[in-house]
N, C-alpha and C positions, 0 to 999 in steps of 0.2 A: 619929174616924178613918173614912175611907171605904174600904170593901172594894175590893180590886183583883184582877183576874184574875191568878192565879199559875200555874195548871197546867190542862192538858186531860188527862182520864183516859180510857183505853180498857180495856175488859174483854175479854180474849182467851181463846180456847179452847186455843191452842197458842202458848206464849210464844216459843219458838225460831223458829217460822214467822213470827210477827208481827214480831219484832225483825229477822229477816233481810230482810223486805220494807222496813221503814223504814230500815235501814242502806243499802239500795240507793238510797234517796232522800236520802242524805247525813246522816242523824242519827248522831251518835257515841254508841254504846251499847256498854259493855264486853261482851266475849264471855262472861264468867261470868254475865251476866244471863240467858242463854238457859235456864238451869235454875232460876232464882229465881222465887219466887211474885210478886215485885214488881220493876219496873225503872223507871228514870227517865233522861231525857235533858234537859239544859238547853240551850236554844237561845241563840244570840248575844244576843238581846234580853232574856234572863233568864227568859222563859216556859219552863215545864217541860212535857214530855209524859210521862205516867205510864202504865204498863201493869200490870194486875193480872190474874192468872188467874181464871177463873170460880170455882175452888175457894177462892181467897183472898177473893173477894167474899162467897161463901156462908158463910165462917167468921164474918163479922160481920153478915151480912144473910141468915139462913137461908131466907127466902122469895124471894130473888132468882131470877129465871128469865131465860134468854136471850131477848132480843127476837126475835120472828118477823119474817121478811122480810129485806130486803137491807141492813140496818144503816143505814137512812136517818135515824136520829136524830142521827147525828154524822158530820161529814165534815171532813177536813183538806184544806187547799189549799196546794200547793207552787208558789212562783213560780219560773219558769225565766227564763234570761237572754234567750231569743229564741224565736220560733215554731219554729225548727228544733230547739231543745233540747226543746220539748214533744214533737215528733214522735219524736225519738231516745230520750228517756226512756220514753215510752209503748211504743215498739217493743222496747226492751231488757227492760222488765218483762213484756210479753206473751211474748217469746221465752223468758224465764226461767220461764214457766209460770203467771204471774198472769193473772187474768181481766180483759179489757178490758170496759168498760161503754159508754163513748162514745169512739169513735175521734176523734183530733184533727180539729178543724174551726175555721174562722174564725167565731167567734161574733158575733152582731149587736151585742154591747156592746163590741166593739173588742179582743177578745183571741183568741189561739190557745188553744183550750181542749180538754181531754180528761179523762176519768174512768176510773180503773182501780180494781178492787176489791182491798182488802187480804185477807189470809187469813180474816178473819172476816166478809167481805162488806160492809165499810164503804167507801163511795165516797171515793176520794182524788182530788182535782182537781189537774191540772197546767195551768198557764196562763202566758202571756207576753203582753205588749202586742203587738198586731198591727203588722206593718210597714207 
């Protein structure tokens, strides 16, 4: 058997804050997950996104420490239907109080592209094919 990618895991400082951010990006996560130590969302492709609190990770890995810096070890990317949607989603998230990292721009690789930071400082890319 060949291993297959099944899930992407995020370690979060504040479960409710993190889940609220990802709900704004269209992930379906039950409301009761806000107070849970572990949460999951299954994407239409079957890939799962997992969230664990820092305390949960320390329960099985006592030496775990929060990475320093801007969370550059992991980044999720969300496809948008159009360049205008990249702009509007970015603006909506900044208006909701999330920190923008790269304002929307027309990238040299042919996409409208932006990066916003989730509540734990992980960069989340928004992109669409350029018109």
